[in-house]
The first five atom37 places (N, CA, C, CB, O) and aatype in JSON, in Angstrom:
{
  "aatype": [14, 15, 7, 7, 1, 14, 15, 19, 14, 15, 15, 14, 14, 0, 3, 0, 10, 0, 15, 19, 19, 0, 13, 10, 6, 14, 13, 0, 0, 15, 11, 16, 10, 16, 0, 10, 7, 9, 0, 16, 13, 7, 14, 18, 3, 13, 16, 1, 2, 4, 9, 8, 6, 15, 15, 14, 11, 14, 0, 17, 1, 15, 19, 2, 19, 10, 6, 0, 10, 15, 7, 9, 0, 7, 8, 16, 18, 3, 19, 19, 9, 3, 16, 3, 19, 2, 0, 14, 0, 19, 0, 6, 18, 6, 9, 10, 11, 1, 16, 2, 0, 5, 0, 15, 15, 4],
  "atom_mask": [
    [1, 1, 1, 1, 1],
    [1, 1, 1, 1, 1],
    [1, 1, 1, 0, 1],
    [1, 1, 1, 0, 1],
    [1, 1, 1, 1, 1],
    [1, 1, 1, 1, 1],
    [1, 1, 1, 1, 1],
    [1, 1, 1, 1, 1],
    [1, 1, 1, 1, 1],
    [1, 1, 1, 1, 1],
    [1, 1, 1, 1, 1],
    [1, 1, 1, 1, 1],
    [1, 1, 1, 1, 1],
    [1, 1, 1, 1, 1],
    [1, 1, 1, 1, 1],
    [1, 1, 1, 1, 1],
    [1, 1, 1, 1, 1],
    [1, 1, 1, 1, 1],
    [1, 1, 1, 1, 1],
    [1, 1, 1, 1, 1],
    [1, 1, 1, 1, 1],
    [1, 1, 1, 1, 1],
    [1, 1, 1, 1, 1],
    [1, 1, 1, 1, 1],
    [1, 1, 1, 1, 1],
    [1, 1, 1, 1, 1],
    [1, 1, 1, 1, 1],
    [1, 1, 1, 1, 1],
    [1, 1, 1, 1, 1],
    [1, 1, 1, 1, 1],
    [1, 1, 1, 1, 1],
    [1, 1, 1, 1, 1],
    [1, 1, 1, 1, 1],
    [1, 1, 1, 1, 1],
    [1, 1, 1, 1, 1],
    [1, 1, 1, 1, 1],
    [1, 1, 1, 0, 1],
    [1, 1, 1, 1, 1],
    [1, 1, 1, 1, 1],
    [1, 1, 1, 1, 1],
    [1, 1, 1, 1, 1],
    [1, 1, 1, 0, 1],
    [1, 1, 1, 1, 1],
    [1, 1, 1, 1, 1],
    [1, 1, 1, 1, 1],
    [1, 1, 1, 1, 1],
    [1, 1, 1, 1, 1],
    [1, 1, 1, 1, 1],
    [1, 1, 1, 1, 1],
    [1, 1, 1, 1, 1],
    [1, 1, 1, 1, 1],
    [1, 1, 1, 1, 1],
    [1, 1, 1, 1, 1],
    [1, 1, 1, 1, 1],
    [1, 1, 1, 1, 1],
    [1, 1, 1, 1, 1],
    [1, 1, 1, 1, 1],
    [1, 1, 1, 1, 1],
    [1, 1, 1, 1, 1],
    [1, 1, 1, 1, 1],
    [1, 1, 1, 1, 1],
    [1, 1, 1, 1, 1],
    [1, 1, 1, 1, 1],
    [1, 1, 1, 1, 1],
    [1, 1, 1, 1, 1],
    [1, 1, 1, 1, 1],
    [1, 1, 1, 1, 1],
    [1, 1, 1, 1, 1],
    [1, 1, 1, 1, 1],
    [1, 1, 1, 1, 1],
    [1, 1, 1, 0, 1],
    [1, 1, 1, 1, 1],
    [1, 1, 1, 1, 1],
    [1, 1, 1, 0, 1],
    [1, 1, 1, 1, 1],
    [1, 1, 1, 1, 1],
    [1, 1, 1, 1, 1],
    [1, 1, 1, 1, 1],
    [1, 1, 1, 1, 1],
    [1, 1, 1, 1, 1],
    [1, 1, 1, 1, 1],
    [1, 1, 1, 1, 1],
    [1, 1, 1, 1, 1],
    [1, 1, 1, 1, 1],
    [1, 1, 1, 1, 1],
    [1, 1, 1, 1, 1],
    [1, 1, 1, 1, 1],
    [1, 1, 1, 1, 1],
    [1, 1, 1, 1, 1],
    [1, 1, 1, 1, 1],
    [1, 1, 1, 1, 1],
    [1, 1, 1, 1, 1],
    [1, 1, 1, 1, 1],
    [1, 1, 1, 1, 1],
    [1, 1, 1, 1, 1],
    [1, 1, 1, 1, 1],
    [1, 1, 1, 1, 1],
    [1, 1, 1, 1, 1],
    [1, 1, 1, 1, 1],
    [1, 1, 1, 1, 1],
    [1, 1, 1, 1, 1],
    [1, 1, 1, 1, 1],
    [1, 1, 1, 1, 1],
    [1, 1, 1, 1, 1],
    [1, 1, 1, 1, 1],
    [1, 1, 1, 1, 1]
  ],
  "atom_positions": [
    [[-39.03, 47.48, -0.59], [-39.32, 47.1, -1.96], [-40.18, 45.85, -2.02], [-38.04, 46.89, -2.73], [-39.93, 44.89, -1.29]],
    [[-41.15, 45.85, -2.87], [-42.05, 44.72, -3.0], [-41.31, 43.49, -3.48], [-43.19, 45.06, -3.95], [-40.62, 43.52, -4.5]],
    [[-41.45, 42.4, -2.74], [-40.82, 41.15, -3.11], [-39.32, 41.11, -2.87], [0.0, 0.0, 0.0], [-38.69, 40.08, -3.1]],
    [[-38.75, 42.19, -2.41], [-37.31, 42.24, -2.17], [-36.99, 42.37, -0.7], [0.0, 0.0, 0.0], [-37.86, 42.31, 0.17]],
    [[-35.75, 42.55, -0.46], [-35.27, 42.72, 0.89], [-35.48, 44.17, 1.32], [-33.78, 42.33, 1.0], [-35.18, 45.09, 0.56]],
    [[-35.99, 44.39, 2.53], [-36.17, 45.78, 2.97], [-34.83, 46.47, 3.13], [-36.96, 45.84, 4.3], [-33.83, 45.84, 3.49]],
    [[-34.81, 47.74, 2.86], [-33.57, 48.5, 3.04], [-33.91, 49.88, 3.56], [-32.77, 48.59, 1.71], [-35.01, 50.41, 3.35]],
    [[-32.95, 50.45, 4.25], [-33.09, 51.8, 4.78], [-32.03, 52.65, 4.1], [-32.96, 51.84, 6.35], [-30.84, 52.36, 4.23]],
    [[-32.44, 53.68, 3.38], [-31.45, 54.51, 2.7], [-30.55, 55.23, 3.71], [-32.14, 55.54, 1.79], [-30.95, 55.5, 4.84]],
    [[-29.36, 55.52, 3.28], [-28.43, 56.27, 4.11], [-29.07, 57.62, 4.44], [-27.06, 56.45, 3.42], [-29.46, 58.37, 3.54]],
    [[-29.16, 57.91, 5.72], [-29.8, 59.14, 6.15], [-29.31, 59.49, 7.55], [-31.35, 59.01, 6.12], [-28.6, 58.69, 8.16]],
    [[-29.67, 60.65, 8.07], [-29.27, 60.98, 9.44], [-29.79, 59.92, 10.41], [-29.8, 62.38, 9.83], [-30.81, 59.28, 10.15]],
    [[-29.11, 59.73, 11.52], [-29.48, 58.67, 12.46], [-30.95, 58.66, 12.87], [-28.64, 58.8, 13.69], [-31.58, 57.6, 12.86]],
    [[-31.5, 59.8, 13.23], [-32.91, 59.82, 13.67], [-33.84, 59.33, 12.57], [-33.31, 61.24, 14.11], [-34.79, 58.6, 12.85]],
    [[-33.58, 59.71, 11.33], [-34.41, 59.28, 10.2], [-34.24, 57.79, 9.93], [-34.07, 60.09, 8.95], [-35.22, 57.08, 9.71]],
    [[-33.0, 57.33, 9.93], [-32.74, 55.92, 9.67], [-33.37, 55.03, 10.74], [-31.22, 55.66, 9.6], [-34.01, 54.03, 10.42]],
    [[-33.19, 55.41, 12.0], [-33.76, 54.61, 13.08], [-35.29, 54.66, 13.07], [-33.23, 55.09, 14.44], [-35.94, 53.67, 13.39]],
    [[-35.87, 55.8, 12.7], [-37.32, 55.89, 12.58], [-37.83, 54.97, 11.47], [-37.74, 57.35, 12.29], [-38.9, 54.38, 11.61]],
    [[-37.07, 54.83, 10.39], [-37.46, 53.91, 9.3], [-37.41, 52.46, 9.77], [-36.53, 54.11, 8.09], [-38.28, 51.67, 9.42]],
    [[-36.41, 52.13, 10.55], [-36.3, 50.76, 11.08], [-37.48, 50.49, 12.02], [-34.94, 50.54, 11.82], [-38.11, 49.43, 11.95]],
    [[-37.76, 51.42, 12.9], [-38.89, 51.27, 13.83], [-40.19, 51.11, 13.05], [-38.97, 52.48, 14.79], [-41.01, 50.25, 13.38]],
    [[-40.4, 51.93, 12.03], [-41.62, 51.85, 11.21], [-41.74, 50.48, 10.55], [-41.63, 52.95, 10.14], [-42.84, 49.93, 10.46]],
    [[-40.62, 49.92, 10.1], [-40.64, 48.59, 9.49], [-41.02, 47.52, 10.52], [-39.28, 48.27, 8.87], [-41.77, 46.6, 10.21]],
    [[-40.5, 47.65, 11.75], [-40.71, 46.62, 12.77], [-42.05, 46.73, 13.5], [-39.6, 46.69, 13.77], [-42.51, 45.75, 14.07]],
    [[-42.67, 47.9, 13.48], [-43.91, 48.09, 14.25], [-45.03, 47.11, 13.9], [-44.4, 49.48, 14.03], [-45.69, 46.63, 14.82]],
    [[-45.27, 46.78, 12.64], [-46.33, 45.79, 12.37], [-46.04, 44.42, 12.99], [-46.51, 45.64, 10.87], [-46.95, 43.73, 13.42]],
    [[-44.76, 44.04, 13.03], [-44.4, 42.77, 13.65], [-44.63, 42.83, 15.16], [-42.93, 42.41, 13.34], [-45.06, 41.86, 15.77]],
    [[-44.33, 43.99, 15.74], [-44.56, 44.17, 17.18], [-46.06, 44.14, 17.48], [-43.94, 45.5, 17.67], [-46.49, 43.52, 18.45]],
    [[-46.83, 44.81, 16.66], [-48.28, 44.87, 16.88], [-48.93, 43.5, 16.76], [-48.92, 45.83, 15.88], [-49.89, 43.2, 17.48]],
    [[-48.41, 42.67, 15.87], [-48.98, 41.33, 15.69], [-48.35, 40.3, 16.64], [-48.79, 40.87, 14.25], [-48.67, 39.12, 16.59]],
    [[-47.47, 40.78, 17.5], [-46.79, 39.95, 18.5], [-45.89, 38.88, 17.88], [-47.8, 39.3, 19.4], [-45.57, 37.88, 18.54]],
    [[-45.47, 39.07, 16.63], [-44.51, 38.15, 16.03], [-43.07, 38.58, 16.3], [-44.75, 38.05, 14.52], [-42.14, 37.82, 16.04]],
    [[-42.9, 39.78, 16.83], [-41.58, 40.25, 17.23], [-41.42, 39.97, 18.71], [-41.39, 41.78, 16.91], [-42.14, 40.53, 19.54]],
    [[-40.48, 39.1, 19.04], [-40.28, 38.74, 20.45], [-38.89, 39.15, 20.96], [-40.47, 37.25, 20.65], [-38.69, 39.29, 22.17]],
    [[-37.96, 39.33, 20.07], [-36.61, 39.76, 20.41], [-36.01, 40.37, 19.16], [-35.72, 38.57, 20.96], [-36.54, 40.22, 18.06]],
    [[-34.9, 41.06, 19.34], [-34.31, 41.77, 18.21], [-32.8, 41.62, 18.24], [-34.71, 43.26, 18.22], [-32.17, 41.86, 19.27]],
    [[-32.23, 41.22, 17.12], [-30.78, 41.17, 16.96], [-30.36, 42.23, 15.97], [0.0, 0.0, 0.0], [-30.92, 42.33, 14.87]],
    [[-29.39, 43.03, 16.35], [-28.96, 44.13, 15.52], [-27.5, 43.96, 15.16], [-29.19, 45.48, 16.22], [-26.66, 43.7, 16.02]],
    [[-27.2, 44.11, 13.88], [-25.81, 44.15, 13.41], [-25.57, 45.56, 12.89], [-25.52, 43.05, 12.28], [-26.19, 45.98, 11.91]],
    [[-24.69, 46.29, 13.55], [-24.44, 47.67, 13.17], [-23.0, 47.85, 12.73], [-24.76, 48.61, 14.33], [-22.12, 47.06, 13.09]],
    [[-22.77, 48.88, 11.96], [-21.39, 49.17, 11.58], [-20.63, 49.58, 12.84], [-21.32, 50.3, 10.49], [-21.23, 50.0, 13.83]],
    [[-19.36, 49.44, 12.79], [-18.52, 49.79, 13.93], [-17.68, 51.0, 13.62], [0.0, 0.0, 0.0], [-17.81, 51.62, 12.56]],
    [[-16.85, 51.33, 14.52], [-16.71, 50.63, 15.8], [-17.87, 50.94, 16.73], [-15.38, 51.01, 16.47], [-18.45, 52.03, 16.69]],
    [[-18.2, 49.96, 17.56], [-19.3, 50.08, 18.51], [-18.73, 50.07, 19.91], [-20.34, 48.95, 18.31], [-17.87, 49.25, 20.23]],
    [[-19.21, 50.96, 20.75], [-18.76, 51.05, 22.14], [-19.75, 50.25, 23.0], [-18.67, 52.55, 22.62], [-20.82, 50.74, 23.34]],
    [[-19.36, 49.02, 23.34], [-20.25, 48.15, 24.1], [-20.4, 48.58, 25.55], [-19.74, 46.73, 24.04], [-21.36, 48.19, 26.21]],
    [[-19.48, 49.36, 26.05], [-19.57, 49.86, 27.42], [-20.65, 50.95, 27.51], [-18.21, 50.42, 27.89], [-21.44, 50.96, 28.45]],
    [[-20.67, 51.84, 26.54], [-21.64, 52.95, 26.53], [-22.88, 52.64, 25.68], [-20.97, 54.21, 26.02], [-23.81, 53.45, 25.64]],
    [[-22.89, 51.49, 25.01], [-24.0, 51.11, 24.12], [-24.29, 52.16, 23.06], [-25.25, 50.87, 24.94], [-25.42, 52.62, 22.91]],
    [[-23.25, 52.53, 22.32], [-23.45, 53.51, 21.26], [-22.36, 53.33, 20.19], [-23.42, 54.97, 21.83], [-21.36, 52.64, 20.41]],
    [[-22.59, 53.95, 19.05], [-21.57, 53.98, 18.02], [-20.37, 54.74, 18.61], [-22.1, 54.65, 16.69], [-20.52, 55.81, 19.21]],
    [[-19.2, 54.19, 18.43], [-18.0, 54.77, 19.03], [-17.71, 56.16, 18.48], [-16.8, 53.87, 18.79], [-18.01, 56.48, 17.33]],
    [[-17.12, 56.98, 19.33], [-16.8, 58.37, 18.96], [-15.78, 58.47, 17.82], [-16.27, 59.11, 20.16], [-15.64, 59.52, 17.21]],
    [[-15.08, 57.37, 17.54], [-14.1, 57.39, 16.46], [-14.69, 56.91, 15.13], [-12.91, 56.53, 16.83], [-13.96, 56.72, 14.15]],
    [[-16.01, 56.72, 15.09], [-16.65, 56.24, 13.87], [-16.33, 57.15, 12.69], [-18.17, 56.14, 14.07], [-16.28, 58.37, 12.86]],
    [[-16.11, 56.58, 11.51], [-15.9, 57.41, 10.32], [-17.19, 58.08, 9.84], [-15.31, 56.56, 9.2], [-17.18, 58.85, 8.88]],
    [[-18.3, 57.78, 10.51], [-19.59, 58.39, 10.17], [-19.94, 59.39, 11.29], [-20.73, 57.3, 10.01], [-20.61, 59.03, 12.25]],
    [[-19.48, 60.64, 11.15], [-19.61, 61.62, 12.23], [-21.02, 61.78, 12.79], [-19.15, 62.95, 11.74], [-21.18, 61.93, 14.0]],
    [[-22.03, 61.74, 11.95], [-23.4, 61.94, 12.44], [-23.85, 60.82, 13.38], [-24.36, 62.04, 11.26], [-24.75, 61.01, 14.19]],
    [[-23.22, 59.66, 13.26], [-23.61, 58.51, 14.06], [-22.82, 58.38, 15.36], [-23.46, 57.25, 13.26], [-23.15, 57.54, 16.2]],
    [[-21.8, 59.18, 15.54], [-20.98, 59.08, 16.74], [-21.83, 59.28, 17.99], [-19.83, 60.11, 16.7], [-22.59, 60.24, 18.1]],
    [[-21.68, 58.36, 18.93], [-22.39, 58.36, 20.22], [-23.89, 58.11, 20.12], [-22.17, 59.68, 20.91], [-24.61, 58.3, 21.1]],
    [[-24.39, 57.68, 18.95], [-25.81, 57.35, 18.82], [-26.06, 56.0, 19.49], [-26.26, 57.31, 17.32], [-25.36, 55.03, 19.22]],
    [[-27.07, 55.96, 20.37], [-27.41, 54.74, 21.09], [-28.47, 53.97, 20.3], [-27.93, 55.07, 22.52], [-29.67, 54.18, 20.48]],
    [[-28.01, 53.09, 19.43], [-28.9, 52.31, 18.57], [-29.74, 51.36, 19.41], [-28.08, 51.51, 17.52], [-30.93, 51.16, 19.14]],
    [[-29.14, 50.79, 20.43], [-29.83, 49.85, 21.31], [-31.05, 50.49, 21.95], [-28.88, 49.33, 22.39], [-32.14, 49.91, 21.94]],
    [[-30.88, 51.67, 22.48], [-31.99, 52.38, 23.13], [-33.07, 52.74, 22.12], [-31.47, 53.65, 23.82], [-34.26, 52.62, 22.41]],
    [[-32.67, 53.18, 20.95], [-33.64, 53.6, 19.93], [-34.53, 52.46, 19.47], [-32.91, 54.18, 18.75], [-35.67, 52.69, 19.07]],
    [[-34.04, 51.23, 19.52], [-34.8, 50.1, 18.99], [-35.35, 49.16, 20.06], [-33.94, 49.33, 18.05], [-35.95, 48.14, 19.72]],
    [[-35.15, 49.46, 21.33], [-35.57, 48.52, 22.36], [-37.04, 48.67, 22.77], [-34.71, 48.7, 23.57], [-37.58, 47.75, 23.4]],
    [[-37.69, 49.77, 22.44], [-39.08, 49.96, 22.85], [-40.01, 50.22, 21.69], [0.0, 0.0, 0.0], [-40.65, 51.27, 21.64]],
    [[-40.08, 49.3, 20.77], [-40.89, 49.48, 19.56], [-42.36, 49.21, 19.87], [-40.39, 48.55, 18.43], [-42.7, 48.21, 20.51]],
    [[-43.21, 50.11, 19.41], [-44.67, 49.99, 19.56], [-45.07, 49.86, 21.02], [-45.19, 48.79, 18.78], [-46.04, 49.17, 21.35]],
    [[-44.32, 50.52, 21.9], [-44.67, 50.53, 23.31], [-44.34, 49.25, 24.06], [0.0, 0.0, 0.0], [-44.73, 49.09, 25.22]],
    [[-43.64, 48.34, 23.42], [-43.26, 47.09, 24.07], [-41.76, 47.1, 24.31], [-43.67, 45.86, 23.2], [-41.01, 47.8, 23.63]],
    [[-41.33, 46.34, 25.29], [-39.9, 46.2, 25.56], [-39.46, 44.82, 25.09], [-39.59, 46.42, 27.08], [-40.13, 43.82, 25.35]],
    [[-38.32, 44.78, 24.4], [-37.81, 43.53, 23.84], [-36.41, 43.27, 24.32], [-37.86, 43.57, 22.32], [-35.67, 44.19, 24.67]],
    [[-36.05, 42.0, 24.32], [-34.64, 41.66, 24.49], [-33.96, 42.05, 23.2], [-34.43, 40.14, 24.84], [-34.38, 41.64, 22.12]],
    [[-32.9, 42.83, 23.31], [-32.17, 43.29, 22.14], [-30.71, 42.94, 22.31], [-32.35, 44.82, 21.92], [-30.11, 43.22, 23.35]],
    [[-30.15, 42.32, 21.29], [-28.73, 42.0, 21.27], [-28.11, 42.77, 20.12], [-28.48, 40.45, 21.14], [-28.68, 42.83, 19.02]],
    [[-26.96, 43.36, 20.37], [-26.31, 44.15, 19.33], [-24.86, 43.7, 19.19], [-26.38, 45.65, 19.66], [-24.19, 43.39, 20.17]],
    [[-24.4, 43.67, 17.96], [-23.01, 43.37, 17.66], [-22.65, 44.11, 16.38], [-22.77, 41.82, 17.51], [-23.5, 44.77, 15.78]],
    [[-21.42, 43.99, 15.98], [-21.01, 44.69, 14.76], [-21.41, 43.89, 13.54], [-19.49, 44.94, 14.77], [-21.69, 42.69, 13.62]],
    [[-21.43, 44.56, 12.4], [-21.79, 43.9, 11.14], [-20.73, 42.91, 10.69], [-22.03, 44.93, 10.06], [-20.95, 42.16, 9.74]],
    [[-19.58, 42.91, 11.34], [-18.54, 41.93, 11.05], [-18.75, 40.69, 11.92], [-17.13, 42.53, 11.29], [-18.67, 39.56, 11.42]],
    [[-19.01, 40.89, 13.19], [-19.16, 39.76, 14.12], [-20.49, 39.03, 13.97], [-19.03, 40.25, 15.52], [-20.52, 37.8, 14.05]],
    [[-21.58, 39.74, 13.75], [-22.91, 39.14, 13.75], [-23.05, 37.98, 12.75], [-23.94, 40.2, 13.45], [-23.59, 36.94, 13.13]],
    [[-22.61, 38.1, 11.5], [-22.75, 36.97, 10.58], [-21.93, 35.75, 11.03], [-22.31, 37.38, 9.18], [-22.36, 34.62, 10.85]],
    [[-20.78, 35.99, 11.62], [-19.96, 34.88, 12.1], [-20.66, 34.16, 13.26], [-18.57, 35.38, 12.55], [-20.66, 32.93, 13.32]],
    [[-21.25, 34.92, 14.16], [-21.99, 34.32, 15.27], [-23.19, 33.55, 14.75], [-22.44, 35.41, 16.28], [-23.46, 32.44, 15.21]],
    [[-23.91, 34.11, 13.79], [-25.07, 33.43, 13.21], [-24.66, 32.12, 12.54], [-25.77, 34.34, 12.19], [-25.31, 31.09, 12.72]],
    [[-23.57, 32.16, 11.77], [-23.1, 30.93, 11.11], [-22.72, 29.89, 12.15], [-21.89, 31.23, 10.2], [-23.05, 28.71, 12.0]],
    [[-22.03, 30.3, 13.19], [-21.64, 29.38, 14.26], [-22.88, 28.73, 14.89], [-20.82, 30.13, 15.34], [-22.92, 27.52, 15.08]],
    [[-23.89, 29.54, 15.21], [-25.1, 29.01, 15.86], [-25.83, 28.03, 14.94], [-26.04, 30.16, 16.25], [-26.31, 26.99, 15.4]],
    [[-25.92, 28.36, 13.66], [-26.59, 27.46, 12.71], [-25.82, 26.14, 12.6], [-26.71, 28.13, 11.32], [-26.42, 25.07, 12.63]],
    [[-24.51, 26.24, 12.47], [-23.7, 25.03, 12.36], [-23.8, 24.19, 13.63], [-22.24, 25.39, 12.09], [-23.88, 22.96, 13.55]],
    [[-23.8, 24.83, 14.76], [-23.91, 24.11, 16.04], [-25.22, 23.36, 16.14], [-23.78, 25.09, 17.22], [-25.26, 22.23, 16.62]],
    [[-26.29, 23.99, 15.68], [-27.62, 23.37, 15.78], [-27.82, 22.26, 14.76], [-28.69, 24.41, 15.59], [-28.61, 21.34, 15.0]],
    [[-27.12, 22.32, 13.63], [-27.32, 21.32, 12.6], [-26.19, 20.3, 12.53], [-27.47, 22.0, 11.26], [-26.24, 19.37, 11.72]],
    [[-25.17, 20.46, 13.39], [-24.01, 19.58, 13.38], [-23.3, 19.57, 12.02], [-24.42, 18.16, 13.77], [-22.67, 18.58, 11.66]],
    [[-23.42, 20.66, 11.28], [-22.78, 20.75, 9.97], [-21.34, 21.25, 10.13], [-23.58, 21.68, 9.03], [-20.95, 21.73, 11.19]],
    [[-20.58, 21.12, 9.08], [-19.2, 21.6, 9.06], [-19.17, 22.96, 8.38], [-18.25, 20.6, 8.35], [-19.88, 23.19, 7.4]],
    [[-18.34, 23.83, 8.9], [-18.18, 25.16, 8.29], [-17.48, 25.01, 6.95], [-17.39, 26.12, 9.22], [-16.49, 24.29, 6.82]],
    [[-18.02, 25.72, 5.95], [-17.39, 25.66, 4.63], [-16.37, 26.77, 4.42], [-18.46, 25.74, 3.54], [-15.59, 26.73, 3.47]],
    [[-16.37, 27.75, 5.31], [-15.5, 28.9, 5.12], [-14.21, 28.82, 5.95], [-16.24, 30.16, 5.46], [-13.4, 29.75, 5.93]],
    [[-14.02, 27.74, 6.65], [-12.82, 27.64, 7.51], [-11.75, 26.78, 6.87], [-13.18, 27.07, 8.88], [-10.68, 26.59, 7.44]]
  ]
}
């Protein structure tokens, strides 16, 4: 959306991941994309690098999000993945650590 936050509509995994790749490709082409952090719904199987087989979203079970997004525009990137619950907490921690600020949510 123009002037808004990009969003990917709920769709089958291949379509959703293709939309994410399409969004990121211009950044990869301009070399402004150097690494990628992904926050995905869980449960996530960190051993197999895929959405866990017990996911309430059957179409996404065993989908390897990490693999799908690691080679955008023919380049290889460092990719870190975590759940949509953990990722904001880690981000807040890192920001607070860098700014020596106090957490307001604790």
